[in-house]
C-alpha positions as CSV (number, residue, x, y, z in Angstrom):
1,M,-40.1,16.0,5.2
2,T,-41.8,15.6,1.8
3,L,-38.4,15.3,0.3
4,M,-37.5,11.7,1.3
5,V,-40.9,10.0,0.4
6,D,-41.1,7.7,-2.6
7,V,-43.1,10.3,-4.8
8,T,-41.5,13.8,-4.2
9,M,-41.7,17.3,-5.6
10,N,-39.0,18.7,-7.7
11,R,-38.1,22.4,-7.5
12,Q,-40.5,23.3,-10.3
13,G,-43.3,21.7,-8.1
14,R,-43.8,18.6,-10.2
15,R,-44.0,15.1,-8.9
16,V,-41.1,12.9,-9.6
17,L,-40.7,9.1,-9.0
18,F,-37.4,8.4,-7.3
19,K,-36.3,9.3,-3.7
20,H,-33.8,12.1,-3.2
21,G,-30.2,10.7,-4.0
22,S,-31.4,7.5,-5.8
23,V,-30.2,8.4,-9.3
24,L,-26.8,9.2,-7.8
25,K,-26.6,6.1,-5.8
26,T,-27.4,4.1,-8.8
27,V,-24.9,5.7,-11.0
28,V,-22.0,5.3,-8.4
29,L,-23.1,1.7,-7.6
30,A,-22.8,1.0,-11.6
31,L,-19.5,2.8,-11.9
32,L,-18.0,0.6,-8.8
33,I,-19.3,-2.4,-10.3
34,A,-17.8,-1.8,-13.6
35,L,-14.3,-0.8,-11.9
36,I,-14.2,-3.5,-9.2
37,V,-16.7,-6.3,-9.4
38,L,-16.6,-6.9,-13.0
39,P,-12.7,-7.3,-13.5
40,L,-12.8,-10.0,-10.6
41,L,-15.8,-11.7,-12.0
42,R,-14.4,-12.0,-15.5
43,T,-11.2,-13.5,-13.9
44,V,-13.3,-16.2,-12.5
45,L,-15.5,-16.8,-15.5
46,F,-12.3,-17.0,-17.8
47,T,-11.0,-19.9,-15.6
48,L,-14.3,-21.7,-16.0
49,Q,-14.4,-21.8,-19.8
50,P,-14.2,-25.1,-21.3
51,D,-10.7,-24.6,-22.6
52,T,-9.3,-23.3,-19.2
53,I,-11.1,-25.1,-16.7
54,K,-8.5,-27.6,-16.3
55,A,-6.2,-25.1,-15.0
56,W,-8.0,-25.6,-11.5
57,S,-7.1,-29.2,-11.5
58,D,-3.4,-28.5,-12.8
59,V,-2.9,-26.2,-10.0
60,L,-4.6,-28.0,-7.2
61,T,-4.2,-31.8,-7.8
62,G,-2.0,-32.1,-11.0
63,R,1.3,-33.6,-10.9
64,L,2.9,-30.2,-11.0
65,S,0.5,-29.0,-8.1
66,T,3.5,-29.2,-5.5
67,N,5.6,-26.7,-7.5
68,L,2.8,-24.5,-9.0
69,F,0.9,-24.2,-5.9
70,Y,1.5,-25.8,-2.6
71,K,5.3,-25.1,-2.3
72,P,4.8,-21.3,-3.2
73,L,1.8,-21.4,-0.7
74,G,3.9,-22.6,2.1
75,N,6.5,-20.0,1.4
76,T,3.5,-17.4,1.2
77,L,2.0,-18.4,4.7
78,L,5.3,-18.5,6.5
79,I,6.2,-14.8,5.1
80,G,2.7,-13.6,6.1
81,V,2.8,-15.2,9.8
82,V,6.3,-14.2,10.6
83,V,6.2,-10.5,9.0
84,A,2.9,-9.9,10.7
85,T,4.2,-11.3,14.1
86,G,7.4,-9.2,13.9
87,C,5.6,-6.1,12.7
88,V,3.1,-6.4,15.7
89,F,6.0,-6.7,18.2
90,L,8.4,-4.3,16.4
91,G,5.5,-1.7,15.7
92,G,3.8,-2.2,19.3
93,F,7.3,-1.9,20.9
94,L,7.9,1.5,19.2
95,A,4.3,2.7,19.8
96,W,4.7,1.8,23.4
97,L,7.8,3.8,23.7
98,V,6.5,6.9,22.2
99,V,2.8,7.1,23.6
100,M,3.4,5.5,27.2
101,T,7.0,6.3,28.4
102,N,9.5,9.0,28.9
103,V,11.9,7.7,26.4
104,P,14.2,10.5,25.1
105,F,13.4,11.9,21.5
106,R,10.0,10.5,21.5
107,K,8.7,12.7,18.8
108,T,11.8,12.0,16.7
109,I,11.0,8.2,17.0
110,G,7.4,8.8,16.4
111,V,8.3,10.7,13.0
112,M,10.7,8.2,11.9
113,A,8.6,5.2,12.7
114,T,6.0,6.5,10.0
115,L,8.7,6.9,7.2
116,P,9.3,3.2,6.2
117,F,5.9,2.7,4.7
118,M,6.6,5.7,2.3
119,I,9.7,3.7,0.9
120,P,8.8,1.2,-1.5
121,S,9.5,-2.3,-0.7
122,F,11.7,-3.1,-3.8
123,A,13.8,-0.1,-2.7
124,A,14.8,-1.8,0.6
125,A,15.3,-5.1,-1.4
126,L,17.7,-3.3,-3.8
127,A,19.5,-2.0,-0.9
128,W,19.7,-5.3,1.0
129,G,21.4,-6.7,-2.3
130,A,23.9,-3.9,-2.5
131,L,25.0,-4.7,0.9
132,F,24.8,-8.5,1.2
133,R,24.5,-9.9,-2.2
134,N,27.1,-12.8,-2.7
135,D,28.3,-14.8,-5.8
136,R,25.9,-17.6,-5.7
137,V,23.9,-16.6,-8.7
138,G,26.9,-14.6,-10.6
139,G,27.2,-11.0,-11.2
140,Q,28.1,-8.3,-9.0
141,V,28.6,-8.9,-5.5
142,G,27.7,-6.6,-2.5
143,W,29.5,-4.3,-0.4
144,L,30.2,-6.8,2.4
145,Q,31.8,-9.4,0.2
146,G,33.6,-6.9,-1.6
147,M,35.3,-5.9,1.8
148,G,36.5,-9.4,2.1
149,L,33.6,-10.9,4.3
150,D,32.1,-14.3,3.5
151,V,28.2,-13.8,3.3
152,P,26.2,-17.0,3.6
153,D,23.8,-17.7,1.2
154,W,20.6,-17.8,3.8
155,L,21.7,-14.1,4.5
156,A,21.9,-13.1,0.8
157,W,19.1,-14.7,-0.8
158,G,15.9,-16.6,0.0
159,I,13.4,-16.4,2.9
160,T,15.4,-14.9,5.5
161,P,16.2,-11.6,3.7
162,T,12.6,-11.5,2.4
163,L,11.2,-11.7,6.2
164,I,13.8,-9.0,7.3
165,V,13.0,-6.6,4.5
166,L,9.3,-7.0,4.4
167,T,9.1,-6.6,8.4
168,L,11.4,-3.4,8.3
169,H,8.9,-2.2,5.6
170,Y,5.4,-2.9,7.0
171,F,6.2,-2.3,10.8
172,S,5.3,1.4,10.4
173,L,1.8,0.4,9.5
174,A,1.4,-1.6,12.6
175,F,3.1,1.1,14.5
176,T,0.5,3.8,13.4
177,I,-2.4,1.7,14.3
178,I,-1.2,0.7,17.5
179,A,0.1,4.0,18.6
180,A,-3.3,5.5,17.9
181,A,-4.9,2.9,20.3
182,L,-2.7,3.5,23.1
183,A,-3.3,7.1,22.7
184,T,-6.9,6.5,23.8
185,V,-6.2,4.1,26.6
186,N,-8.3,5.3,29.5
187,S,-6.1,6.9,31.9
188,D,-8.0,6.0,35.0
189,L,-7.0,2.2,34.7
190,V,-3.2,3.2,34.1
191,E,-3.5,5.7,37.0
192,A,-5.1,3.3,39.5
193,A,-2.7,0.6,38.6
194,Q,0.2,3.0,39.4
195,I,-1.4,4.0,42.8
196,A,-1.8,0.4,43.6
197,G,1.8,-0.1,42.9
198,A,1.8,-2.2,39.8
199,K,5.1,-2.3,37.7
200,G,5.4,-1.5,34.3
201,G,5.4,-5.0,33.2
202,R,2.0,-5.9,34.9
203,I,0.3,-2.5,33.6
204,L,1.7,-3.7,30.2
205,M,0.2,-7.4,30.4
206,G,-2.9,-6.6,32.5
207,I,-4.1,-3.4,31.1
208,I,-2.6,-2.3,27.9
209,L,-2.6,-5.4,25.9
210,P,-6.1,-6.3,26.5
211,V,-7.5,-3.1,25.8
212,T,-5.7,-2.6,22.6
213,T,-6.4,-6.1,21.1
214,P,-8.5,-4.7,18.4
215,A,-5.6,-2.5,17.3
216,L,-3.2,-5.4,17.4
217,V,-5.5,-7.8,15.4
218,A,-5.9,-5.2,12.7
219,A,-2.5,-4.4,12.5
220,G,-1.3,-8.1,12.3
221,S,-4.1,-8.7,9.7
222,L,-3.1,-5.8,7.5
223,C,0.6,-6.6,7.7
224,F,-0.1,-10.2,6.9
225,A,-2.4,-9.1,3.6
226,G,0.6,-6.7,2.8
227,A,3.4,-9.4,3.0
228,V,1.7,-12.3,1.3
229,S,0.6,-10.1,-1.7
230,N,4.1,-8.3,-1.8
231,F,5.7,-9.0,-5.2
232,A,8.7,-6.9,-5.4
233,T,10.9,-8.2,-2.2
234,P,10.6,-12.1,-2.9
235,A,11.0,-11.5,-6.8
236,L,14.2,-9.8,-6.3
237,L,15.9,-11.6,-3.3
238,G,13.9,-15.1,-3.7
239,L,13.5,-15.7,-7.6
240,P,17.4,-15.9,-8.2
241,V,17.6,-18.9,-5.9
242,R,14.0,-20.3,-7.0
243,M,12.1,-19.3,-4.0
244,Q,8.5,-18.8,-5.1
245,T,5.8,-17.3,-3.5
246,L,2.1,-17.3,-4.9
247,S,2.5,-13.6,-6.2
248,T,5.7,-14.5,-8.0
249,R,4.4,-17.8,-9.3
250,L,1.2,-15.8,-10.4
251,F,3.8,-13.3,-12.4
252,G,5.6,-16.3,-13.9
253,M,2.6,-18.1,-15.2
254,I,1.3,-15.0,-17.0
255,E,4.8,-14.1,-18.2
256,V,5.0,-17.4,-20.0
257,G,1.5,-17.3,-21.4
258,Q,-0.2,-19.7,-18.9
259,V,-2.8,-17.2,-18.1
260,G,-5.4,-19.8,-16.9
261,R,-3.1,-21.2,-14.2
262,G,-2.0,-17.5,-13.6
263,Y,-5.7,-16.7,-12.8
264,V,-6.4,-19.5,-10.7
265,I,-3.4,-18.8,-8.6
266,G,-4.6,-14.9,-8.5
267,I,-8.0,-16.3,-7.3
268,L,-6.6,-18.4,-4.5
269,L,-4.3,-15.6,-3.4
270,V,-7.3,-13.2,-3.2
271,L,-9.3,-16.0,-1.1
272,I,-6.3,-16.5,1.3
273,S,-5.6,-12.8,1.7
274,G,-9.5,-12.0,2.3
275,A,-9.8,-15.2,4.7
276,F,-7.4,-13.8,7.1
277,L,-8.6,-10.3,7.1
278,W,-12.1,-11.7,7.9
279,A,-10.7,-14.0,10.6
280,G,-9.0,-10.8,12.1
281,N,-12.5,-8.9,12.2
282,R,-14.1,-11.7,13.4
283,I,-11.9,-12.2,16.5
284,V,-12.3,-8.5,17.2
285,S,-16.0,-8.4,16.8
286,G,-16.4,-11.5,18.8
287,R,-15.6,-9.6,22.0
288,R,-18.2,-8.0,24.1
289,S,-16.4,-4.6,24.3
290,Y,-13.1,-2.6,23.8
291,A,-14.3,0.8,25.0
292,T,-11.2,2.7,26.3
293,I,-12.6,6.2,26.0
294,T,-15.1,7.3,28.6
295,G,-16.3,10.9,30.1
296,K,-13.8,10.4,32.8
297,G,-10.2,10.5,33.0
298,G,-7.3,12.7,32.6
299,R,-3.5,12.6,31.4
300,A,-1.6,9.6,32.9
301,K,1.8,10.0,34.2
302,R,4.3,8.5,31.5
303,L,6.0,5.1,32.7
304,D,9.5,6.0,34.1
305,L,12.0,3.9,32.2
306,R,14.7,5.0,34.7
307,G,18.1,3.6,33.5
308,A,16.5,2.0,30.7
309,R,15.7,5.2,28.9
310,W,18.8,5.7,26.7
311,P,19.4,1.9,26.1
312,L,15.7,1.7,24.6
313,C,16.2,4.9,22.8
314,A,19.3,3.6,21.1
315,L,17.6,0.2,20.2
316,A,14.7,2.3,18.6
317,M,17.2,4.6,16.6
318,V,19.0,1.5,15.4
319,V,15.7,-0.2,14.1
320,L,14.6,3.3,12.5
321,V,17.9,4.1,11.1
322,S,18.1,0.8,9.4
323,S,14.7,1.1,7.9
324,T,14.6,4.6,6.8
325,V,18.3,6.2,6.5
326,L,20.4,3.2,5.6
327,P,18.4,2.0,2.3
328,V,18.5,5.7,1.0
329,V,22.2,6.1,1.6
330,I,23.0,2.7,0.2
331,L,20.9,3.3,-3.0
332,S,22.4,6.7,-3.5
333,A,25.9,5.6,-3.1
334,S,25.3,2.6,-5.3
335,S,23.9,5.0,-8.1
336,F,27.5,6.5,-8.3
337,A,29.6,3.4,-7.8
338,P,30.8,1.3,-10.7
339,S,30.3,-1.8,-8.6
340,S,28.3,-2.6,-5.4
341,A,31.5,-4.4,-4.2
342,N,33.1,-1.0,-4.1
343,L,30.2,1.2,-2.7
344,F,31.9,4.2,-1.4
345,S,35.0,4.7,-3.8
346,N,35.6,5.4,-7.5
347,W,32.3,7.0,-8.0
348,T,31.1,8.1,-11.3
349,L,28.5,10.4,-12.7
350,H,27.9,8.0,-15.7
351,Y,24.9,6.2,-14.3
352,W,23.0,9.7,-14.0
353,V,24.2,12.0,-16.9
354,G,26.9,9.9,-18.8
355,L,26.5,9.2,-22.7
356,S,26.7,6.0,-24.2
357,S,30.1,4.2,-24.0
358,Q,30.9,0.6,-24.7
359,S,33.4,0.6,-21.9
360,I,30.8,1.0,-19.2
361,A,27.5,-0.7,-18.7
362,Q,27.4,-2.5,-22.1
363,G,27.1,1.1,-23.7
364,I,23.6,2.1,-21.8
365,P,23.6,5.8,-21.2
366,G,23.0,7.5,-18.0
367,I,19.3,8.2,-16.9
368,V,19.4,11.8,-18.2
369,H,20.1,10.5,-21.8
370,N,18.5,7.2,-21.6
371,E,15.2,7.6,-24.0
372,D,13.7,4.6,-22.2
373,I,13.9,6.0,-18.8
374,V,13.1,9.6,-19.7
375,R,9.9,8.4,-21.5
376,A,9.2,6.0,-18.3
377,L,9.6,9.2,-16.1
378,S,7.0,11.1,-18.2
379,V,4.5,8.0,-18.4
380,T,4.9,7.7,-14.6
381,L,4.4,11.4,-13.6
382,A,1.3,11.7,-16.2
383,L,0.1,8.3,-14.7
384,G,0.2,9.5,-11.1
385,L,-1.7,12.9,-12.1
386,A,-4.2,10.9,-14.1
387,V,-5.0,8.6,-11.3
388,A,-4.9,11.1,-8.7
389,L,-7.5,13.1,-10.5
390,A,-9.8,10.2,-11.8
391,G,-9.3,8.8,-8.2
392,M,-10.5,11.7,-6.3
393,F,-13.4,12.3,-8.8
394,V,-14.7,8.8,-8.3
395,G,-13.7,8.9,-4.5
396,I,-15.6,12.2,-3.9
397,L,-18.7,11.1,-5.6
398,T,-18.6,7.7,-3.7
399,S,-18.0,9.4,-0.3
400,Y,-20.6,12.3,-0.9
401,T,-23.1,9.5,-1.7
402,T,-22.6,7.5,1.4
403,A,-22.2,10.5,3.5
404,R,-25.3,12.3,2.1
405,F,-27.6,9.4,1.6
406,R,-26.6,6.8,4.3
407,K,-30.1,5.0,4.5
408,G,-31.0,2.2,2.1
409,W,-29.4,-0.9,1.0
410,M,-27.6,0.5,-2.0
411,S,-25.4,2.7,0.6
412,A,-24.3,-0.2,2.4
413,V,-23.5,-1.9,-0.9
414,I,-21.5,1.1,-2.1
415,T,-19.7,1.1,0.9
416,Q,-18.6,-2.4,1.0
417,V,-17.7,-2.6,-2.7
418,S,-15.7,0.7,-2.5
419,F,-13.5,-1.0,0.1
420,L,-13.3,-4.4,-1.8
421,P,-9.7,-3.6,-3.4
422,L,-8.2,-3.9,0.2
423,L,-8.7,-7.6,0.0
424,V,-7.1,-8.0,-3.4
425,P,-3.2,-8.2,-3.7
426,G,-1.9,-5.7,-6.4
427,I,-0.7,-8.4,-8.8
428,A,-4.1,-10.3,-8.8
429,F,-5.7,-7.0,-9.6
430,G,-3.7,-6.3,-12.4
431,A,-4.1,-10.1,-13.8
432,A,-7.9,-9.3,-13.1
433,Y,-7.6,-6.2,-15.5
434,I,-5.8,-8.2,-18.1
435,A,-8.7,-10.5,-18.2
436,Y,-11.2,-7.8,-18.2
437,L,-9.8,-5.2,-20.6
438,G,-7.0,-7.2,-22.3
439,A,-9.4,-8.5,-25.1
440,P,-12.0,-6.6,-27.1
441,I,-15.4,-6.3,-25.4
442,G,-18.1,-6.0,-28.2
443,P,-17.5,-2.8,-29.9
444,F,-14.6,-1.6,-27.6
445,P,-11.3,-2.3,-28.3
446,A,-8.6,-4.1,-26.1
447,L,-6.8,-1.7,-24.0
448,Y,-3.7,-3.8,-22.9
449,G,-0.7,-2.0,-23.5
450,T,-2.5,1.4,-23.5
451,F,-2.1,4.4,-21.0
452,A,-5.9,4.2,-20.5
453,L,-5.7,0.6,-18.8
454,L,-3.0,1.8,-16.2
455,V,-5.1,4.7,-15.4
456,I,-8.3,2.7,-15.0
457,A,-6.8,0.1,-12.9
458,G,-4.8,2.5,-10.7
459,T,-8.0,4.2,-10.2
460,A,-9.9,1.0,-9.0
461,Y,-7.3,-0.4,-7.0
462,L,-6.6,2.9,-5.0
463,L,-10.2,3.7,-4.6
464,P,-10.4,2.8,-0.9
465,F,-7.7,5.5,-0.1
466,S,-9.8,8.0,-2.6
467,V,-13.2,7.4,-0.8
468,Q,-11.7,7.5,2.7
469,T,-10.0,11.0,2.0
470,G,-13.2,12.0,0.4
471,R,-15.1,11.0,3.3
472,A,-12.9,12.6,5.9
473,V,-13.2,16.0,4.0
474,I,-16.7,15.9,3.0
475,Q,-17.9,15.4,6.7
476,Q,-16.4,18.7,7.6
477,V,-18.8,20.5,5.3
478,G,-22.1,20.7,6.7
479,G,-24.9,19.6,5.0
480,E,-27.1,22.6,5.5
481,L,-25.3,24.6,2.9
482,E,-26.0,22.3,0.1
483,E,-29.5,21.8,1.4
484,S,-29.8,25.7,1.1
485,A,-28.3,25.7,-2.4
486,R,-30.5,22.8,-3.5
487,L,-33.8,24.6,-2.2
488,T,-32.8,27.4,-4.5
489,G,-32.7,25.6,-7.6
490,A,-29.0,24.5,-7.6
491,S,-28.2,21.4,-9.5
492,F,-26.0,18.5,-7.8
493,A,-23.1,19.4,-10.3
494,R,-23.4,22.9,-9.4
495,R,-23.6,22.4,-5.6
496,L,-20.7,20.1,-5.7
497,S,-18.5,22.2,-7.8
498,A,-19.3,25.5,-5.9
499,I,-19.7,24.7,-2.4
500,T,-18.5,21.0,-1.4
501,V,-15.2,21.1,-3.6
502,P,-14.0,24.7,-2.9
503,L,-14.6,24.2,0.9
504,A,-12.6,20.7,0.9
505,I,-10.1,21.7,-1.7
506,R,-7.1,21.6,0.8
507,G,-7.9,18.1,2.0
508,L,-8.9,16.7,-1.3
509,T,-5.5,18.0,-2.8
510,A,-3.8,16.4,0.1
511,G,-5.7,12.9,-0.8
512,G,-4.7,13.3,-4.4
513,I,-1.2,13.6,-3.8
514,L,-1.0,10.7,-1.4
515,I,-2.7,8.5,-4.3
516,F,0.0,10.2,-6.5
517,V,2.5,8.9,-4.5
518,K,1.1,5.4,-4.1
519,I,0.8,4.8,-7.6
520,I,4.3,6.1,-8.8
521,R,6.0,3.7,-6.3
522,D,3.7,0.7,-7.0
523,L,5.2,-2.5,-8.8
524,S,2.8,-5.0,-7.8
525,L,-0.2,-3.9,-9.9
526,V,1.6,-2.3,-12.8
527,V,4.4,-5.3,-13.3
528,L,1.8,-7.2,-15.5
529,L,0.3,-4.3,-17.2
530,F,3.7,-3.0,-18.2
531,T,4.5,-3.0,-22.1
532,P,7.8,-1.5,-23.8
533,T,5.5,1.1,-25.5
534,M,3.9,2.1,-21.9
535,P,6.9,1.9,-19.5
536,V,7.0,3.0,-15.7
537,L,9.8,4.0,-13.4
538,S,9.1,1.2,-10.9
539,V,8.9,-1.8,-13.3
540,L,12.1,-0.4,-15.4
541,A,13.9,-0.4,-12.1
542,Y,12.8,-4.0,-11.4
543,R,13.7,-5.0,-14.9
544,Y,17.2,-3.3,-14.7
545,A,17.9,-5.0,-11.5
546,S,16.9,-8.6,-12.9
547,E,19.3,-7.9,-15.6
548,G,21.9,-7.3,-13.4
549,F,22.2,-3.5,-14.0
550,G,21.9,-2.5,-10.4
551,Q,23.1,1.0,-10.7
552,F,20.5,1.9,-13.2
553,A,17.8,0.3,-10.9
554,N,19.0,2.2,-7.9
555,A,19.5,5.5,-9.6
556,I,15.7,5.2,-11.0
557,T,14.7,4.3,-7.2
558,V,16.5,7.3,-5.9
559,V,14.3,9.5,-8.3
560,I,11.1,8.0,-7.2
561,L,12.1,8.2,-3.6
562,F,12.8,12.1,-4.3
563,I,9.4,12.5,-5.9
564,S,7.5,10.2,-3.3
565,I,9.0,12.3,-0.3
566,A,8.5,15.6,-1.6
567,A,5.0,14.8,-2.7
568,S,4.4,13.4,0.8
569,L,5.7,16.4,2.6
570,I,3.4,18.7,0.5
571,A,0.5,16.3,1.4
572,N,1.1,16.5,4.9
573,W,1.3,20.1,5.0
574,L,-1.8,20.6,3.2
575,Q,-3.5,18.1,5.3
576,A,-2.2,19.9,8.5
577,R,-3.6,23.2,6.9
578,S,-7.1,21.6,6.2
579,Q,-7.1,19.5,9.3
580,P,-5.3,21.7,12.1
581,W,-6.2,19.4,14.9
582,L,-3.8,16.5,13.5
583,K,-0.8,18.6,14.2
584,N,-1.0,17.1,17.9
């Protein structure tokens, strides 16, 4: 066709200089560079200035480098490795039960196994403190110590509770990835092994594990990256006893004004996270073939667990209830209890609807009458809505460009850059935006402390999810519809607004709601962008918890959970309507 040559004809029959789609690709690439590449580049350049370059030697070789970097690095790597291993084992075990066996309540287990990732990690950390907190750091004690039990320090604070909470948070991510891989295992292989008399353990070790290696590596890599970049859990359970990770050290450096050192730690955190994701990809790509779906094969008979059916079901339910139901119950009860030591007695509505009284909570009113919390709620909802709209706009432009104009180096670069934020921990991305837009740039004013900075940073950080959602729905819309409209003279904006968006509106709305949920419960990204004039609920909950007002923190977290779960259910319903095949 003459539409794709270097010199083409426009709809008036005139010769034009650019290939079809070149202008759109240029605009999208420039937008992605401004949103993603420039903040990271600005951070690196800031640390290379004459007055800040010394921060590199301070962090890596200075006399304080052990406390600044190497001890937090050791804790960070330990958390990443242990959590990734635990998530692969736990998520893999549940996925195996649901997909491959005849365990009772398979569908219930499958649904519950996807829920923990919807619960913010700081919610689980707050629930852990309400149960296990002891008197080592002063303040209120948890319910177990209030019942007279002696809770050891290693269980109340530090590395052990951090590992447990993060594993119970991220295993649902591993479950989703591994379950999808197990569902595609070639049934011929399993059937042949069963006919030959192979036992379940032999089938698992000889067939299932080898062919699901990509999923295991991918799940481990993503859980590792999530764990090492997590800020909330080590901050709530580790900082009170001076256990530092790279994310908490980064936060501390910027909080006290040592931004150069903070940016250096952020850059190193990005490199570590990216290196492990790259290594996982190399391990998978180094194998010759992982094909598990062929033109043959039927439904394999599920593995009969015999007498182990109910014990394994009970074990799975214990894990799932501990990671989903129990945190919500504890947080809800704590928001009514005057003290977490008496979690289920002497309940009061003060932390929800009470007026200011010096006899309780140092005069802080309940969240309904608390101006700071009400303002934070309005800012959070507005932020979620703005990021969802902006994210889906940029996401659909990006995914439309890569789906309709796949050829050329620009499309490849757009795809790579759009997924770059997945390699960047949230707190490091927030630090990058402080370096990028926290100071004036030419005629443009500094945006630190403004709503615009929160929206721009949130849109850029969640862009991979926007692009993935946009790609999924745009590929459902046939290109011939737009081609027909283009030949009749319809502009790009007209084609997008009259054809693509209306046909994909349900899927786009579902994707926008999921982005809304992710930003309103995010803490790592916004904790450095938070200011008293622009508060958000997640940071306010963290501040209240750090200052010893656990009931207010838990009440705010319950509000976030309610909004997140309600929005997630709506998104799942819309996605099921737009993509009916997902019901099965």
